[in-house]
C-alpha positions in Angstrom: 201.7 209.2 310.0 203.1 208.2 307.3 206.6 206.8 308.2 207.8 204.2 310.8 210.0 201.4 311.6 208.0 198.0 311.9 207.7 197.5 315.5 208.2 193.5 314.6 209.9 191.9 311.6 208.6 188.6 310.1 210.0 186.4 312.8 211.9 184.6 310.0 214.6 187.0 309.5 214.8 188.8 305.8 212.0 186.3 304.4 209.2 188.7 304.1 207.5 187.2 301.1 209.1 189.6 298.8 208.3 193.3 298.4 204.6 192.2 298.4 204.8 190.6 301.6 206.8 193.6 303.2 204.4 196.0 302.0 201.4 194.0 303.4 203.5 193.8 306.6 203.7 197.4 306.9 199.8 198.0 306.0 199.0 195.6 308.8 201.0 197.2 311.3 199.8 200.4 310.5 196.3 199.5 310.6 196.8 198.1 313.9 197.9 201.5 315.1 194.8 203.0 314.0 196.0 204.3 310.5 193.7 203.5 308.0 193.3 204.3 304.3 196.6 204.8 303.1 198.7 202.7 300.7 202.1 201.7 302.9 205.4 200.4 301.0 208.4 198.8 302.6 211.7 200.8 301.9 213.2 198.4 300.4 215.2 197.6 297.2 214.8 194.6 294.6 217.7 193.0 292.6 217.0 192.0 288.9 217.0 188.1 290.0 214.9 185.2 288.9 212.6 187.0 286.1 212.2 190.0 288.5 213.3 193.6 287.5 215.3 195.6 290.0 213.4 198.1 291.8 215.1 201.2 293.9 213.2 201.6 297.4 213.5 205.5 296.8 211.0 205.0 293.9 208.3 203.1 296.0 207.4 205.6 298.6 206.0 208.3 297.0 207.0 212.1 297.1 206.4 213.0 300.8 206.3 214.6 303.1 206.5 211.8 305.9 205.7 212.5 309.3 206.5 209.8 312.3 203.5 208.9 314.7 204.1 211.8 317.1 204.1 214.2 313.9 207.5 215.1 313.4 208.2 215.6 309.8 211.3 213.3 308.9 211.5 214.4 305.2 209.8 216.7 302.9 210.8 215.0 299.6 212.3 212.3 298.5 215.9 214.6 297.8 215.2 215.5 301.3 215.3 212.1 302.6 218.3 211.3 301.1 220.1 214.3 302.2 221.9 215.4 305.3 218.8 217.7 306.0 216.5 214.7 307.1 215.4 214.6 310.5 215.9 210.7 310.7 217.5 210.1 314.0 216.9 207.6 316.8 214.1 209.8 318.8 212.3 210.5 315.3 212.8 207.1 313.3 210.1 205.2 315.8 207.7 202.5 315.2 204.1 202.8 314.3 203.2 202.6 317.9 205.5 205.7 318.6 208.2 203.9 320.6 211.9 204.3 320.1 213.9 201.2 318.6 216.6 200.3 320.7 220.1 201.7 319.0 223.9 201.6 320.0 224.5 201.2 323.7 221.0 199.6 324.1 220.5 196.1 325.1 219.4 194.7 322.9 221.0 196.6 320.1 218.5 196.5 317.3 219.5 199.8 315.3 220.2 197.6 312.0 217.3 198.3 309.7 216.9 196.4 306.3 216.7 198.2 302.9 218.7 196.6 300.5 219.9 199.7 299.2 222.9 202.3 298.6 223.1 205.6 300.2 221.0 206.9 297.5 218.0 204.5 297.9 218.9 202.5 294.9 219.6 198.7 294.4 223.0 197.9 294.5 224.6 197.2 291.4 227.7 195.2 292.7 227.9 191.5 292.5 226.4 189.6 295.2 223.2 189.3 297.3 222.1 192.7 298.9 218.3 191.8 299.4 218.2 188.5 300.8 217.1 186.9 297.6 214.5 189.5 297.3 213.1 189.3 300.8 212.5 185.5 300.3 215.8 184.1 302.2 215.8 183.7 305.7 218.9 181.8 305.6 221.4 182.2 302.7 222.6 185.5 301.4 222.8 189.0 302.8 221.4 192.4 303.0 222.2 196.2 303.1 221.3 197.9 306.1 221.2 201.2 307.7 221.5 202.5 311.4 218.2 203.8 312.3 220.2 205.9 315.1 222.9 206.8 312.9 225.7 205.3 315.1 228.0 202.5 315.1 230.5 200.8 312.7 230.4 199.7 308.9 231.5 201.5 306.0 228.8 204.2 306.3 228.2 204.1 310.0 226.0 207.3 310.2 223.6 206.3 307.5 220.1 205.5 307.9 220.1 203.7 304.8 223.3 202.0 304.1 225.6 201.2 306.9 227.0 198.0 306.2 225.8 194.4 304.8 224.0 192.0 307.3 225.8 188.8 308.5 223.1 186.6 306.8 219.6 186.6 306.3 218.2 184.3 309.4 217.0 186.2 312.4 219.9 184.7 314.1 222.2 186.4 311.7 220.5 189.5 311.5 220.6 189.9 315.5 224.1 189.1 315.7 225.0 192.1 313.9 222.9 194.5 315.8 219.4 194.0 313.9 215.9 192.4 314.5 214.5 191.9 311.0 212.8 195.7 310.9 212.3 197.8 308.0 211.3 201.2 307.3 207.3 201.9 305.9 206.5 204.9 303.9 202.9 206.1 303.1 202.8 206.6 299.3 
């Protein structure tokens, strides 16, 4: 396994402890699932704020290929991952435990996956918060989210990386638009 959606979020919405906290969460979940000896990075972008440099999610995840917990290759490279050829879908974008994440039509719908990224996996340069204050806010702000099942509404409803902004950064606001504070993890 070298790719998964977190089976649980932080419990505090998008307050993940920054990129470092999100990466640690990926590692903890992977190791609990029996996958050790890999360096895990969350697929999250970071804005240039408060003395931090901008970071693109696509630049954090290595070169690929990536396999899910069932051994399915979901993408062979960064370019493949961000193309229409990737194999990301409700059935293939699964947790570290090999479980399918609820999508559109399921109760509850938890298909919104936080990325803070544009369609090509880069940090947004538009004005405004797109990363819940660089993954430190469980209240104010917003995050760009994708749909792991590639269905639903928003400006890009079939995008796994950027379907729409969240309603806010709290656990309640993430749930209100179809999320649960989950994010993607990749082995570098």
